[in-house]
PAZAPA-4460 file (N, C-alpha, C; in steps of 0.05 Angstrom, whole numbers, plus 32768, in hexadecimal, padded with zeros to 4 digits):
% residues 274
    n_x    n_y    n_z   ca_x   ca_y   ca_z    c_x    c_y    c_z   seq   type   mol
   77AF   82D6   8048   7794   82CC   802D   77A9   82D8   8021     1      M     A
   77B7   82E1   8008   77BF   82FC   7FF7   7798   82EF   7FD9     2      N     A
   778D   8313   7FE3   777A   8306   7FD5   777D   830E   7FB7     3      E     A
   7792   8323   7FAC   7799   832F   7F94   77A0   831B   7F8E     4      A     A
   77B6   830A   7F9B   77CD   82F0   7F8D   77B4   82E7   7F87     5      R     A
   778B   82D1   7F93   7780   82C6   7F8E   7778   82C0   7F74     6      D     A
   7771   82E6   7F73   775A   82E9   7F51   7765   82F1   7F41     7      K     A
   7786   82F4   7F46   779B   82F4   7F30   7799   82D7   7F23     8      A     A
   779D   82B8   7F3E   7795   82AC   7F2A   778D   8291   7F26     9      R     A
   7773   829B   7F2A   7755   8293   7F20   774B   82A2   7F02    10      F     A
   7759   82CC   7F04   7756   82C4   7EF0   7760   82BF   7ECD    11      K     A
   777C   82B4   7EDF   778E   82A5   7EC5   7789   8293   7EBD    12      E     A
   7774   8277   7EDB   7772   825C   7ED3   7763   8266   7EC8    13      R     A
   7742   8279   7ECB   7738   827B   7EAD   7733   8284   7E97    14      L     A
   7754   8287   7E9C   775C   828F   7E77   7762   8284   7E6B    15      D     A
   776F   826E   7E72   7775   824D   7E68   7763   823B   7E71    16      L     A
   774F   823E   7E70   773F   822E   7E78   7727   8236   7E5D    17      L     A
   7726   8254   7E50   770D   8252   7E43   7723   8246   7E2B    18      F     A
   773D   8254   7E2A   774B   824D   7E0E   774A   822D   7E0C    19      E     A
   774C   821B   7E21   7758   81F6   7E22   772F   81ED   7E16    20      A     A
   771A   8202   7E1D   76F7   81F3   7E15   76F3   81FF   7DF2    21      F     A
   7701   8219   7DF4   7705   8229   7DDB   7711   8216   7DC4    22      K     A
   771A   820C   7DCE   772C   81EE   7DAE   7724   81DC   7DA9    23      A     A
   770F   81D9   7DBA   76FF   81BE   7DC0   76E9   81C5   7DAA    24      K     A
   76E7   81D7   7DAA   76D2   81E1   7D97   76D7   81ED   7D77    25      T     A
   76F3   81F0   7D71   76F6   81FB   7D5E   7713   81EA   7D56    26      D     A
   7706   81E5   7D35   7707   81D4   7D23   772E   81DB   7D26    27      E     A
   773C   81E7   7D25   7755   81F5   7D1D   7768   81DB   7D3D    28      S     A
   7756   81D6   7D47   7766   81CE   7D66   7766   81A5   7D5E    29      G     A
   777A   81A1   7D6D   777C   817D   7D5F   7761   816A   7D69    30      P     A
   7754   8154   7D62   772E   814A   7D64   7744   8139   7D72    31      P     A
   7732   8131   7D90   773B   8116   7D9F   773B   8105   7D98    32      E     A
   772D   80FC   7D83   7740   80DC   7D71   7740   80DB   7D51    33      F     A
   7748   80D6   7D4C   774D   80CB   7D29   7727   80C3   7D25    34      I     A
   771E   80D1   7D17   7708   80CB   7D0D   76E4   80E0   7D23    35      G     A
   76F9   80F3   7D35   76E9   80F9   7D43   76DB   8111   7D2B    36      S     A
   76BB   811D   7D3C   76BA   8136   7D3C   76B2   8155   7D4F    37      A     A
   76B9   8163   7D40   76BE   817B   7D5D   76A0   8177   7D62    38      Y     A
   7696   8181   7D81   7686   8184   7D89   7682   819C   7D99    39      R     A
   7675   81A3   7DA3   7674   81B6   7DC1   7675   81A3   7DD4    40      D     A
   7678   81A4   7DDF   7684   819E   7E0C   7672   8192   7E10    41      P     A
   7660   817D   7E19   764D   817B   7E2F   7656   8182   7E45    42      L     A
   7639   8172   7E55   7633   8188   7E6A   764D   817F   7E81    43      E     A
   7646   815F   7E84   7655   814B   7E9B   7675   8158   7E90    44      H     A
   767E   815E   7E77   769D   8163   7E7D   769A   8189   7E78    45      T     A
   7691   8196   7E6C   7690   81BA   7E80   7699   81B4   7E95    46      T     A
   7683   81A1   7EA9   7688   81A4   7ECD   76A2   819D   7ECB    47      R     A
   76A6   817F   7EBF   76C7   8172   7ED7   76D9   8183   7ECD    48      R     A
   76DD   8191   7EA8   76E4   819A   7EA4   76FB   81B1   7EAC    49      Y     A
   76DA   81CC   7EA7   76D9   81E9   7EB1   76D4   81F3   7EC7    50      L     A
   76AF   81E8   7ECA   76AA   81F8   7EE4   76BA   81E8   7EFF    51      I     A
   76BD   81D0   7F05   76C5   81C5   7F1C   76EF   81DC   7F20    52      D     A
   76EF   81DC   7F06   770E   81EB   7F09   7703   820F   7F11    53      E     A
   76E4   8209   7F0F   76EA   822B   7F18   76DF   8231   7F31    54      M     A
   76CA   821B   7F3C   76CC   8219   7F4C   76E9   8214   7F6B    55      L     A
   76FF   820E   7F57   771A   8209   7F61   7723   821B   7F6B    56      S     A
   7727   822D   7F57   7733   824A   7F50   771E   8257   7F60    57      G     A
   770C   8259   7F6D   76F7   8260   7F76   7702   8260   7F9E    58      L     A
   7713   8250   7F9A   771D   823C   7FC4   7708   822B   7FC8    59      G     A
   76F5   821C   7FB3   76E8   820C   7FC1   76FC   81F5   7FBF    60      W     A
   76F4   81EA   7FC9   76FD   81C4   7FD0   76E4   81B3   7FC6    61      D     A
   76E9   81AC   7FB2   76D7   8195   7FA2   76E8   8179   7FAD    62      L     A
   7707   8176   7FBB   7701   8158   7FBF   76F6   8155   7FEF    63      G     A
   76E9   816E   7FF8   76E0   8163   800C   76C0   815A   8006    64      R     A
   76C1   8141   7FF8   769F   813C   7FF1   7690   813E   800D    65      M     A
   7676   814C   8001   7663   8146   8020   7665   815C   803A    66      T     A
   7684   8177   802E   7687   817D   8041   7689   81A0   803B    67      R     A
   7692   81AC   8026   768B   81C4   8016   7681   81C3   7FFA    68      E     A
   7692   81B2   7FE9   7678   81AC   7FD1   766B   8197   7FD3    69      I     A
   7657   8198   7FD9   764C   818C   7FCA   7640   8186   7FAB    70      V     A
   7641   816C   7FA1   762C   8165   7F83   761F   8153   7F8D    71      E     A
   7605   8161   7F7F   75ED   814D   7F64   75F7   814F   7F8A    72      E     A
   75E7   8168   7FA2   75D6   8165   7FAD   75B8   816B   7FAC    73      A     A
   75B0   8151   7FC4   758C   8158   7FBB   7588   8164   7FD5    74      R     A
   7571   8168   7FCB   7559   817F   7FDF   7543   8179   7FCD    75      A     A
   7534   816A   7FEB   7513   8167   7FE8   74FC   816F   7FD5    76      L     A
   74F6   8184   7FC6   74E0   819A   7FBC   74CB   8186   7FBB    77      G     A
   74BB   8189   7FA0   74A0   8182   7F90   74B7   8159   7F85    78      G     A
   74C2   8163   7F82   74D2   814B   7F7F   74F5   8146   7F80    79      T     A
   7501   813B   7F81   751E   813F   7F99   752E   8143   7F7F    80      T     A
   753C   815E   7F85   7548   816F   7F78   7567   816A   7F82    81      L     A
   756F   816C   7F65   758B   8164   7F5F   759B   8185   7F59    82      F     A
   75AC   818E   7F6F   75BA   81A5   7F67   75DB   819A   7F60    83      L     A
   75E0   81A8   7F4F   75FA   81A4   7F41   7610   81A1   7F5A    84      D     A
   761C   81BE   7F59   7622   81BF   7F6F   7622   81DB   7F8C    85      Y     A
   761E   81C4   7FA5   7612   81D0   7FAF   762A   81E8   7FC7    86      L     A
   762C   81FD   7FD2   7646   8207   7FDB   7641   8208   7FFF    87      G     A
   764D   81FD   8017   7641   81F3   8033   765D   8205   8046    88      V     A
   7653   8201   8056   766A   8213   8060   765D   81F8   8081    89      N     A
   7680   81E9   8074   7678   81DB   807E   7684   81D8   80A1    90      P     A
   768B   81E7   80A9   7687   81DD   80CD   766B   81E1   80D7    91      E     A
   7659   81FE   80CE   763F   81F8   80CE   7626   81EB   80BE    92      L     A
   7639   81E6   80A8   7621   81D1   8096   7601   81E9   808D    93      L     A
   7615   81FA   8088   75F1   820F   8081   75FE   821B   805D    94      V     A
   75E8   820F   804C   75F4   8211   8037   75F7   8234   8031    95      P     A
   7609   8239   801D   760C   8259   801F   7619   825D   7FF5    96      L     A
   7617   824E   7FED   7616   8251   7FC6   760B   8232   7FBB    97      L     A
   75F2   8239   7FA5   75F0   822B   7F8B   75F7   8226   7F77    98      I     A
   7605   820E   7F6C   7613   821E   7F50   7600   820A   7F3F    99      V     A
   75F3   8217   7F29   75E5   8204   7F14   75F5   8204   7EF7   100      E     A
   75FD   81F2   7EFE   7612   81EA   7EDA   7609   81E3   7EB8   101      A     A
   760F   81F6   7EA2   7606   81EF   7E8D   7616   81E4   7E7D   102      K     A
   7603   81E0   7E63   7628   81D7   7E56   763A   81EF   7E49   103      A     A
   7645   81E1   7E35   7658   81FF   7E34   7646   820E   7E1B   104      W     A
   763C   81FD   7E0F   762E   820E   7DEC   760B   8217   7DF9   105      A     A
   7604   8207   7E0C   75E7   821D   7E1D   75EA   8231   7E11   106      R     A
   75D7   823F   7E06   75D2   825D   7DFF   75DA   8274   7E0C   107      P     A
   75DD   828B   7E10   75D9   82A7   7E28   75C2   82A4   7E2F   108      F     A
   75B0   82BA   7E43   7598   82BA   7E45   7589   82C6   7E2C   109      V     A
   757F   82BE   7E23   7562   82C3   7E0C   7555   82C8   7E0E   110      T     A
   7538   82DB   7E03   752D   82E2   7E06   7513   82CE   7DEF   111      P     A
   7501   82C7   7DFC   74E9   82BC   7DED   74E7   82C8   7DD8   112      S     A
   74D5   82B6   7DBC   74CE   82C6   7DA3   74C8   82DD   7DAB   113      R     A
   74AC   82D9   7DBF   7496   82EC   7DC7   74A8   8308   7DD1   114      A     A
   74B7   8304   7DE1   74C1   831C   7DF0   74CD   8325   7DD3   115      A     A
   74E5   8315   7DC4   74F0   8325   7DB0   74CE   8339   7D99   116      S     A
   74BE   8329   7D95   74AF   832F   7D8E   7499   834D   7D97   117      A     A
   749F   834B   7DAB   7490   8363   7DCC   74A3   836A   7DC7   118      N     A
   74B7   8377   7DC4   74CA   8397   7DCE   74E2   838D   7DC2   119      Q     A
   74E3   837D   7DAC   74F9   8385   7D9F   7515   8379   7DA1   120      G     A
   7532   8383   7D8F   754C   8375   7D99   7553   8387   7DB1   121      A     A
   7543   839C   7DC1   754F   83A0   7DD3   755A   8390   7DED   122      A     A
   7541   8378   7DEF   7549   8369   7DFF   7552   835B   7E0B   123      N     A
   756E   8351   7DE7   757C   833F   7DED   7594   834F   7E01   124      E     A
   759A   8364   7DF7   75A8   8381   7E06   75B4   8385   7E1D   125      L     A
   7592   836E   7E2B   7592   837F   7E45   757F   835C   7E51   126      N     A
   7598   8355   7E57   758F   833F   7E56   7581   833B   7E78   127      R     A
   7593   8350   7E95   7599   8345   7EAB   756F   834A   7EBF   128      D     A
   7568   8364   7E9D   754C   8369   7E9F   7537   8357   7E9A   129      A     A
   7543   8341   7E78   7533   8335   7E77   753E   831A   7E83   130      L     A
   7544   831E   7E98   7553   82FA   7EA1   7541   82FE   7EC3   131      L     A
   753F   8321   7ECF   7529   8327   7EE1   750D   832B   7EE8   132      A     A
   7509   832B   7ECB   74E2   831D   7EBB   74EA   830C   7EC7   133      A     A
   74F2   82F4   7EB7   74F2   82D3   7EB4   74E6   82CA   7ED6   134      A     A
   74FB   82CE   7EE2   74F5   82CC   7F03   74E0   82DE   7F03   135      I     A
   74DD   82F0   7F0A   74BF   82FE   7F12   74A6   82F9   7F02   136      E     A
   74A8   82DB   7EE1   748A   82CD   7EDE   7491   82B7   7EDF   137      H     A
   74AA   82B0   7EF0   74A3   828F   7F01   74A3   8291   7F1D   138      C     A
   74A7   82A4   7F26   74A1   82AD   7F4B   747B   82AF   7F48   139      K     A
   7472   82BE   7F2D   7457   82BC   7F2C   744D   82B3   7F28   140      Q     A
   7461   8295   7F25   7440   827E   7F18   744B   827D   7EFB   141      G     A
   744B   828B   7EEC   7447   8291   7ED5   7453   8277   7EC4   142      G     A
   744B   8269   7EAB   7455   824E   7E98   746E   8259   7E96   143      S     A
   7473   823E   7E83   748C   8245   7E77   7490   8259   7E68   144      L     A
   7473   8243   7E56   747D   824F   7E37   7471   8267   7E35   145      D     A
   7465   8277   7E4A   7467   829E   7E50   7482   82A1   7E59   146      K     A
   748E   8297   7E60   74AB   82A7   7E68   74AF   82B6   7E61   147      S     A
   74BD   82C5   7E61   74CD   82E7   7E58   74E5   82D2   7E43   148      P     A
   74EE   82BF   7E45   750A   82B4   7E3B   7509   8293   7E32   149      V     A
   751E   8284   7E26   7509   8275   7E12   7506   8265   7E27   150      T     A
   7500   8243   7E23   74F8   822E   7E29   7508   8224   7E45   151      R     A
   7520   822A   7E3D   753E   8214   7E3F   753F   822D   7E54   152      E     A
   7544   824D   7E54   7546   8254   7E65   752E   8263   7E7E   153      W     A
   7519   825B   7E79   7503   825F   7E81   7505   823D   7E9E   154      A     A
   7502   8227   7E92   7518   8216   7EA3   7527   8216   7EB6   155      E     A
   7533   821F   7EB1   7550   8231   7EBE   754F   823D   7ED9   156      S     A
   7538   824D   7ED4   7534   8267   7EE0   7519   825B   7EF2   157      V     A
   7517   824E   7EE4   74F0   822B   7EFD   7501   8225   7F14   158      Q     A
   7523   8223   7F04   7530   820A   7F13   753A   8215   7F2A   159      Q     A
   7552   8235   7F28   755A   8239   7F32   7546   8248   7F54   160      L     A
   7531   823E   7F52   751A   824D   7F5C   750A   823D   7F6A   161      H     A
   750A   8227   7F64   7508   820D   7F75   7526   8204   7F84   162      E     A
   753A   820C   7F7E   754C   820A   7F87   7553   8217   7FA3   163      Y     A
   754E   8233   7F96   7559   8244   7FB9   7546   824A   7FCB   164      V     A
   7527   823D   7FC4   750E   8240   7FCC   750B   822B   7FE3   165      T     A
   7513   8211   7FD0   751C   81F3   7FE9   753D   81F3   7FF9   166      T     A
   753F   81F8   7FF4   7560   81F3   8001   755A   81F9   801F   167      V     A
   7546   8225   8015   7544   8235   8036   7533   822A   8043   168      H     A
   751B   8215   8039   750C   8204   803C   7516   81F0   8055   169      R     A
   752C   81ED   8047   7524   81CB   8051   7543   81DC   8077   170      E     A
   7554   81F0   8069   756C   81FC   8072   7564   8206   8087   171      S     A
   7553   821C   8084   754B   8234   808F   7560   8248   8090   172      G     A
   757C   8245   8079   7588   8257   8071   757E   825E   8059   173      H     A
   7589   8278   8052   7588   8283   8035   75AE   827D   8030   174      C     A
   75A8   8272   800A   75C1   826D   8002   75CC   8289   7FFE   175      V     A
   75DB   828F   8002   75EF   82AA   7FFC   75F4   82A8   7FDC   176      Q     A
   75EA   829B   7FD0   75F4   82A7   7FAE   75EB   8292   7FA0   177      R     A
   75E7   828F   7F78   75D8   8284   7F74   75EC   828D   7F5C   178      V     A
   75FC   8270   7F4C   7602   8278   7F2B   75F8   8266   7F1B   179      A     A
   75FB   8266   7F05   75EC   825E   7EF6   760A   8261   7EDE   180      I     A
   7615   824F   7ECB   7624   8253   7EBA   762F   8232   7EA9   181      T     A
   763A   8244   7E8D   7640   822B   7E7C   765D   822B   7E7B   182      S     A
   766A   8236   7E8B   7687   8241   7E88   7689   8252   7E7E   183      G     A
   7684   8261   7E64   767E   8268   7E48   7670   828B   7E52   184      R     A
   765C   827C   7E65   7650   829F   7E70   7647   828C   7E8C   185      W     A
   7644   82AD   7EA0   7639   82A1   7EB7   762E   82AE   7EBF   186      L     A
   7611   82B0   7ECF   7601   82B4   7EE2   7602   82BF   7EF7   187      V     A
   7604   82C8   7F13   7604   82CB   7F27   75E9   82E9   7F34   188      I     A
   75E5   82D6   7F4A   75CD   82E6   7F52   75DD   82E7   7F76   189      F     A
   75D6   8305   7F77   75F0   8312   7F98   75DB   830D   7FB2   190      S     A
   75B8   8307   7F9F   75A1   8305   7FBC   759A   82FA   7FB3   191      N     A
   7596   82D7   7FB3   7587   82C2   7FA8   756F   82BD   7FBC   192      P     A
   756F   82CE   7FD7   754D   82C1   7FE3   753E   82E3   7FDC   193      H     A
   754B   82F7   7FD1   753D   8310   7FCC   7536   8310   7FAE   194      E     A
   753F   8304   7F9F   7539   82FF   7F86   7536   82E5   7F7C   195      T     A
   752E   82D1   7F95   751D   82B7   7F82   750D   82AE   7FA1   196      F     A
   7507   82BB   7FB1   74FD   82B4   7FC0   74DF   82D3   7FD2   197      V     A
   74EA   82EC   7FCC   74D4   82FC   7FD5   74C7   8305   7FC3   198      E     A
   74B2   830D   7FCA   74A1   8320   7FB4   74B0   8331   7FAF   199      P     A
   7498   8337   7F97   74A7   835C   7F83   74B3   8356   7F6D   200      G     A
   74C1   8367   7F64   74D3   8363   7F4A   74E4   8364   7F60   201      N     A
   74FA   8357   7F41   7513   834B   7F4F   7527   8363   7F39   202      V     A
   753A   836C   7F54   754D   837D   7F54   7563   8379   7F32   203      S     A
   756F   8382   7F25   757B   8376   7F10   7598   8375   7F15   204      T     A
   759F   838B   7F32   75B9   838F   7F34   75B0   8381   7F4D   205      T     A
   75B0   8360   7F4C   75B3   8350   7F5E   75B9   832F   7F49   206      R     A
   75B4   833E   7F30   75BF   8334   7F26   75D2   833F   7F14   207      I     A
   75EF   8325   7F08   75FE   832B   7F08   760E   8316   7EE6   208      K     A
   7608   8323   7ED1   760E   8311   7EB0   7625   8311   7EAD   209      L     A
   7637   8306   7EAD   7652   8308   7E95   7654   82F6   7E85   210      F     A
   7658   82FC   7E6F   7657   82E4   7E5C   7671   82E8   7E40   211      E     A
   767D   82CA   7E37   769C   82CA   7E32   76AD   82DD   7E3C   212      E     A
   76C1   82E9   7E24   76E0   82F5   7E34   76D3   8306   7E4E   213      R     A
   76A9   8302   7E52   76B4   831E   7E69   76B1   8303   7E81   214      E     A
   76B1   82F1   7E87   76C0   82E2   7EA0   76D6   82E1   7E9C   215      V     A
   76F1   82EA   7E95   7700   82E6   7E93   770A   830C   7EA0   216      I     A
   76F6   831D   7E95   7703   8332   7E95   76F6   8348   7EAF   217      E     A
   76E3   8330   7EBE   76DA   8331   7ED6   76DA   8322   7EEE   218      R     A
   76E9   831A   7EEA   76F4   82FC   7EF5   76F5   830F   7F17   219      S     A
   7704   8325   7F18   7702   832A   7F3A   76E9   8332   7F3E   220      D     A
   76D2   8334   7F36   76BC   833C   7F3E   76B3   8324   7F45   221      E     A
   76AD   8312   7F26   76B3   82F9   7F35   76B0   82ED   7F52   222      I     A
   76C8   82E5   7F4F   76DB   82E5   7F67   76D7   82F1   7F84   223      Y     A
   76C4   830C   7F80   76AF   8312   7F93   76A5   830C   7F9F   224      G     A
   7685   82F4   7F8F   7671   82FA   7F8E   7678   82DB   7F98   225      Y     A
   768F   82C5   7F8C   7682   82AD   7F90   76A4   82A3   7F9F   226      L     A
   76B0   82AF   7FA3   76C1   82A1   7FBA   76C1   8299   7FD0   227      A     A
   76CA   8272   7FD7   76C9   8273   7FF4   76D6   827A   800E   228      R     A
   76EB   828D   8003   76E4   829E   800E   76DC   82BB   801D   229      S     A
   76CA   82C0   800D   76C2   82DB   800D   76AA   82C6   8019   230      N     A
   769E   82A8   8016   7685   82AD   8021   767B   8297   8040   231      L     A
   76A0   828B   803A   76A8   8285   8062   76B9   828C   806D   232      I     A
   76B2   829C   807E   76C7   82AA   808F   76D4   828C   80A3   233      K     A
   76E2   8287   8098   76FC   8275   80B5   7700   8290   80BF   234      D     A
   76FA   8283   80D2   770D   829A   80EE   7728   828F   80F3   235      P     A
   7733   82A6   80F8   7757   829E   8103   7757   8294   811A   236      P     A
   7770   8286   8117   776E   8274   812D   776A   827C   814E   237      D     A
   776F   82A1   8159   7773   82A7   8164   7755   82C7   8163   238      L     A
   7747   82C0   816B   7736   82D0   816E   7730   82E9   8195   239      I     A
   7731   8300   818D   7728   831A   81A0   7717   8312   81A9   240      Q     A
   7702   8314   81C3   76EC   831B   81C2   76E5   832E   81B1   241      P     A
   76F2   834C   81B8   76E2   835C   819F   76D5   8356   8182   242      S     A
   76DD   8330   816D   76E2   8339   815F   76D7   8315   815B   243      Q     A
   76C5   831A   816E   76B2   82FB   8176   7693   82FD   815C   244      L     A
   768D   831C   815F   7676   8321   8153   7676   8320   8135   245      T     A
   768F   8323   8128   7698   8322   8109   768E   8307   8109   246      G     A
   7699   82EF   8116   768A   82D5   8117   7677   82C5   8124   247      Y     A
   766E   82C5   813F   7663   82BF   8141   763F   82D8   814A   248      V     A
   761F   82D0   8146   760C   82E1   814A   760A   82EF   8165   249      D     A
   7606   8301   8168   75F9   8301   8184   75E2   82EB   818F   250      R     A
   75CB   82E4   8189   75C4   82D8   818D   75C3   82B5   818B   251      P     A
   75EC   82AD   8188   75EA   8294   8185   75F5   828F   819D   252      D     A
   760D   82A2   81A7   7619   8296   81B6   7617   8299   81D9   253      M     A
   7601   8284   81D9   75F2   8281   81FE   7608   8283   8210   254      L     A
   7620   827A   8213   762F   8279   8226   764C   8285   8228   255      R     A
   765F   828E   8232   767B   8298   823A   767F   8284   823A   256      L     A
   76A0   827D   8232   76B7   8268   8246   76D1   826C   8243   257      F     A
   76D8   826A   8264   76F8   8273   825B   770D   8251   8250   258      R     A
   771A   8258   8248   7730   8247   823D   774F   8253   8239   259      A     A
   7759   8232   823B   7774   8235   822B   7781   8227   821D   260      V     A
   7780   8227   8200   7787   8212   81E5   77A3   8207   81E2   261      W     A
   77B6   81F7   81E6   77D8   8201   81E6   77DC   81E5   81DD   262      V     A
   77F0   81EC   81C0   77EA   81D7   81AC   780E   81E8   81B2   263      A     A
   781F   81C2   81AD   782B   81C3   81A2   7834   81BC   8193   264      R     A
   785A   81B7   8181   7858   81C9   816A   787A   81BC   8167   265      R     A
   7870   81AC   814A   788B   81A7   8141   78A2   81B2   8140   266      N     A
   7899   81D3   813F   78C5   81D9   8141   78AF   81F0   8133   267      D     A
   78C3   820D   8138   78BC   8233   8148   78B8   8224   815F   268      G     A
   78A3   8241   8169   789D   8235   818B   789B   8219   818F   269      A     A
   7897   820C   81AE   7896   81F1   81A1   7878   81FB   81AE   270      H     A
   786F   8213   81C0   784E   8210   81CC   7841   8233   81C6   271      F     A
   782C   822A   81BF   7823   823F   81B4   780A   823F   81B0   272      A     A
   77FC   8253   81C4   77E4   824F   81D4   77C6   825F   81C1   273      P     A
   77B1   824E   81CB   779A   8264   81A8   7782   826F   81BF   274      F     A
***
C-alpha cells in the first residue's frame, strides 16, 4: 500500500466533491430542472454524494453491508439509537469508528446566546474549547438549554455521548474515533472514550476541527485519523513469530500451533507456503 499516493488521491477527491457541492448552492450553476429553486443540499443528499465518497476515499468499503461500514446501525440506549455510520473490524466484529452526518448547510460549532453574552466574540474563535465545555456540561447532566453551544449543537453533543457510552456498554469495546461532519466542516474526536465517558475535564487536544477549505488543505491529517488502514491493521500473508504481538494481544493467545498452508497458484510459482 502506498500511503502517500492514497493521501494524494483523497485530497483530489475532496477537492472535486467540494466544487460539485458548491455548484449546487451557487446561483451561477445550472439548475437541476427548469423552474427549480436553488437550495442547500439536504442530509440525505450530503450523505450519498459527499460523506459516502469521503469514507470511500478513506478506504472504507461501503459495499460490504453489515461487514465493514454499517449504516443506520442500531444501539439500545434509553431508546433505540441509530448511528449514521459505524465502522467495524470485519474479522473481529469490533466497533472502531462512529460518523454522524449532518446536512451541508448545518452551521459549524456556535456559542449559545448566553455564552456569547458572557464571554464575547472570543468564544467563536476558540471553538475547540467551546465544544469541550459543551461536552463537560453534557457529562455532568446539564440541560440542553443551558449548554454553552446552540440548541442543535447541544443535541448533537448529547447524541454523540449516548452513542459512545452505549456502544461501549453493549460491545465492551471503546471506539477509536468519532466524527461529525456536514462535509463542509468536520470534527474528529481522537479519543472518544476519554472525551465522552471518563469523568473530568475534556482535553481540547483530543478535538480536531476542520472548516471549509481546511478540510482539503489538512486532508492528510484527516486521513491519518480516519483511514481504514490506520484503524484496521490487516495482517500480512506471512507473519513471523516475533511479529505476532503486533496483531494479537498476549492474553488472547491461548495456545500455539504448527501448521503449513500451501496455496496452488494459476500463474507464477505454482505453489507458495504461508
